N, C-alpha and C positions, 0 to 999 in steps of 0.2 A: 462820786464814783459811778453812779448810774449814768450821769451825763457823759463821762469819759468812755464808758463801755458803749453807749449809744453812738458816740461820735466816731468810733472806729467802724461803724456800719454806715456812715454817711457817705454819700456820693453826690457829686454835682455833674454827672456825666449826661446831661440832657442831650449832648451832641454825639454821644457814642451810638453808632448806627446799629439798628436791628438788622436781621438777615435780609429782610425785604428791601431795605434801603441799600444794602451792600450789592444786592443783585442788580439794582438799577445802575450802580456806579460802574460795574465791570465794563459796560459798553463804552463809557467815557474814557477809561484808561486805555482800552483797546483803540478807541478813536485816536487818542493822542499818539500811541505807538505807530499806528498806520500813517499818521501825519508826519511823524519823525522819519519813518521809512521812506516817505515820498519826498520830503523837503530837505533832509539832512545833507549838507554840502559835502561832508567827508565821505558819506556813503555813496553819493553820486560820483565823486571823484574816483573812489575805489572801484565802482562799477565800470567806469570808463577805462580804468587801468586793466581790469580783467578782460574787457572786450578787446583792448589793444593786444593783450597777451594771446587771446584766441586768434586774432588776425595774424600775429607773428608766428604762431604754431602752424597755421596754414601755409604761410609763405616759406617756411623751412622745408617744405616738400616740393617746391618748384624745381623745374629743370634749370640747370645752369644756362647762362647766355650762350648762344651760338657764336662761333668765331669765323671770321673771314680774313684771309691773308692773300696777298698777291706779290709775287716775285718778278722782277724785271731785270734781266741780265744782258750785258753786251760784251762782245769779244774784246780781248786785250789788244789785238792787232788791228781789228777792224770794228769800230764802234757801230757801224751800220748793221752788223750782224747781231741780232737780239733774239732772246727767247723769253717767254713769259709763262708764269704758272699761277693759276688761281685755285685756292682751296677754300671750300665752305664746309665746316664740320660742326657737329653737335655731339657733346659728351653727355654721358648720363650714368647714373648708378645702375647696378644690376636691377632688373625690373622688379624682382620680389621685394627689394628694399623699400620701394615706394609704397607698396601695400602695407608693409610693416609699420612704416612711419605714419601712414594714414591712421592706422589703429592707435598708434602712440598719441597722435594729435587729438583724437577723440578722448582718450584718457586724460590728457593734459587739460582739455577744455572742461571736462568734468571736475578735475581738481581745482580749476579756477572758480567754478561754481561753488565748491565747498569752501574755498577761501572767502568768497563773498558772504556765504551764510555765516561763517564765523565772525566776520566783521560786523555784519548786520546784527547778530545776536549781542555782541559786546555793546554796540551803540544803544540798542533798544533796552537792554538790561540796565544800562546807565540811566536812560530816560525813566524807566520804571522805578528805579530807586529814588530818583529825584522826586517823582510823584508821591512816593510813600513819605518822603521827608516833608513835602509840602502839606500832606494830610496831617502829619504829626504836628507841624508848626501851627497849622490853623486850629487844631484842637487845643494845643497849649495856649494859643492866643485867646480863645474863649475863657479858659481857666484863669489866665492872667487878668483879663478884663474884669471878671467877677472879683478877683482878689483886690484889684485896684479900686473898684467901686466900694467894696466893704471897707477898705482902708480910708477912702475919702469920707464915708459916712461916719467912721469912728473919729476921724480928725475933727469933723464938725461937732460931733457929740462931746468930745473932750475939750474943745474950745469953749463950748457952752458951760461945761462943768467947771472949768477954770474960772470962768466969769462968775459962776454961782458959788464957788468955793468948795465944790464937791470933788475936785481932783487937783493934783499938783503938776508942776512943770515937768517933772521927770516922766510921769505917765504920758503927758502930751508929747514930749520929745520921742518917746518910744513909738507912739502912733504915727508921728511925722516920719520917723525913720522907716517904719513899715510902708508908708505911702511912697517914700522915695525909692525903696527897694522894689516895690511893685512897678513903679514907673520905669526904673532901670531895666528890669527883666522884660517888661513889655517892649521897650525900645530895642533890646537885643533880639528879641523874638521877631520884631518887625524887620530888622536889618537882615537876619538870617533868611526870613521868608522871601524878601525881595531878591536876595542873592540866588536862592534856589530857583525862583521864577525866571530870573535872567539866564541862568544856566540852561533852563528848559527851552527858553526862546532861542538860544544859540543852537542847541541840538535840533530844534525844529526849523532850521534854516532862516533864523531871524524873523520868524512869523509868530506873533503872539498867540497864545492858546489859553482859553478860559479855564482856570483851575479851581474856582470857588466851590464847585459842586463835586469835586473829586472825593471819593471815599474808597476804602480798601475793597478789593475783590473778595467775594465769598470763596472759601477754600474748602475743598473736600480732601482731607488728609487721612489716608488709611491708617489703621491702628497697628498694622503689621508691615514692617519694611519689606518682607518677602513678596508682598502683593505688588510692589512697584519696582523692585530691584532690577528685574530683567528689562522692564520698560525704560528705566533711567539709563542703564548701561548701554542698551542697544540704540538709544536715541542720542547718545553723546556725539555732538558734531565734530569735536576735535578728534575723536577716535575714527569717525567716518572719513574725515579728511586724511588721516594717516593710512587708512585702508585704501583710499584712492591713490595716495602717494605710492603705496606699495605696488598697486597695479601698474602705475606709471613706471616704477622701477623695473618691474619684470619686462615691460615692453622696451624700455631703454636697453636692458640687457640683450634682448633679442635683436635690436637694431645694431648694437655694438658687435654682436657676433656675426651678423650678416654684412657688416661693413668690411669684412675681410674678403668678400666676393669682389671679383675684378670690376673696374669701371670700364664702360664701353664707349667707343667713339665711332660715329659713322658720318660720312660726308660726301661731297662732290669735289672732283679734281679735274682741272683743265690744263693741259700742257701743250706748248707750241714749239718744243725743242727741235723737232725734225722738220720744221717748216710747215707741216700740216697739223692742225690742232687735234689733240687726243683728249677724249672725255672718259671719265671713269668714276669709280666709287673709292672712297677711303674708308677702311675698316681697321680699328685698332682697339687695344685695351691696355689698362694699366693695373698693376698689382699693388695694393696698398701695404707695402712692406713696413713703412715707417710711420705713416700718418696716424694709424689706429693703434700703435703700440701702447699697451698699458690701459686702454680704454675699458676693456672687458673687466679687468681687475678692479679698476676704479668704480665701475657701476656695481659690481658685486659688493664692494665695501659700502657704498651708499645704500644699497638694498638691505644689507645687514643692519646698518644704522637705523633705517626706518623700522625694521622689524623689532629692534630693541626698544625704540621709542613707543611703538604700539603697546608693548607689554608694560612699559612705564605708565603710559596714559591710562591703560586699563586698570592698573593698581590704584593710581591716583583718583580716577573717577569713582571706583568702588568705595575707596576710603572716604572721600569727600562727601559722596552721597549719603553714606551711612551716618557720618558725623552731622551732616545737615538735618537728616531725619531725626536723629536723637536730640539735637539742639532744638528743633521745632517742637518736638513732643515735650521737652523740658520746659520750654518757654510757655507752651499752651497750658501746662499744669499750673504754672505760677499765675498766669492770667486768670485761670478758673478760680484759684484761691482768692485773688482780689475780687473777682466778680461775685463770689459767694458772700463776701463782706459788703459788697455794694448793692445787694438786692434791694435795700431800702432806699428808694430814690428821694433824695433831699438835697439840701445845700447848707451853707454856713449860717443861715438865718437863725437856726436854733441856738447855735453857739453864740451868735451876736446878741440874741435876746437874753440869753443867760447872763452875758456880761452886763447888759443894760440894767437888768433887774437885780444885779449884785450877787447872783448865785455863784459866780466865779470871778476871780481877779483878772486884771489885765494880763499878768504874767501867765496865768493858766490859759487864758484865751489864746495868746500867741503860741504857747507850747502845743495846745491841741490843734490849732489852725495849721501850724507847721506840719504836724503829722498828717493831717488830711490832705494838704497840698502835695506833700511829698508822696503820699500813697497814690494820688491821682496822677502825678507826673510819672511815677514808676510804672503804672499801668499803661500809660500812653507810650512810654519807651519800650516796654515789653511787646506791646501790640505792633509797633513799628519793626522791632527786631524779628518778631514772628513772621511777618509778611515778607521781609527781606530774606530770611532763611529759607522759607518755602519757595520763594522766587528763584533763589540760587539752586535749590534742589531740582526744580522743574524748569531750569533755564532754557531748555530746548523746546518748551511748550509755552511760548509767550502768549499765544491765543488758545492754549490747550485745554484738555478735558479736566484738568485739576483746578481750573477757575470756572466758576459758574457764570453763565451769561453769554 
């Protein structure tokens, strides 16, 4: 019983980082995120698309093309009698509309920048989560290597005991099964690790990145949600994008309203009907009675939709942030409970020595070893979940103040 109680306090987390080690790692993850931001092909393509959108916004405020027309008429009775008329004209919207559209284009360009930031955040958060999974898999790999080594030593031990008559085939088969399970789990771990590293390479524009030294960033998580609530809500990029979309909507409404102003036309006219040429100006205007029908109503409806979406995003952001904060606190408490049991730094050597000396049976060994391994894996899973939850909570601060370094 003393051995069992002691084993619950055992840990083989030689690889679990101290805070000083974590602080060194932060720069490495940030390096990776900056590399992904530079080399990710999807982000590059999206950036070019946003630049094209900005160029299109500018082109939408250009003057229409000038028109040139020439008429040549001849008499029905005498074809030698001819007259000609040349008209060169330029049409344009009412002058104030160009200024309004220029303001609208600036707002549209700002909205394109917000869309890029949202895309950037999504890609970098994905890269960050993959980093966290790689860290988890590498820590599990060390644990599985130790398990495999212990199983290998036990297999040799029980083979010797079989030969000396101190063990039976059933016990040896149990040891061999444990060795096979350790090999299988190590193989699955290696496959998953390779897959995550390949995902990271793709996100990094097919450029390899060294991940061996990656560790979790140090996190400063306030104890009271009120301390970060305003910061989290005010920094939400999706909400900022909708705010910008709302500003665009108000400018669109102004453009739609001013589109009812008459369009102007000025030009030059040359006529030779009297035999001597006459030169003059052409001035005209058109009233948009049909072209803009229903546009103001449509823009008002779109603006109302944006305002409703803003309220929805505000509610979702507040709810998700609070849930993430609570989940992070809950996970941290569980981690601390495990850590309090893992204060005694040791490994499975004590358990193995107890088996060799006959203090416990093989069944007891496997039962206690399973508890230790499961506890260690649980801690690693909680650690991974904690960092992902905090990353989601502070997703708008990828290089922010809530990560040290």
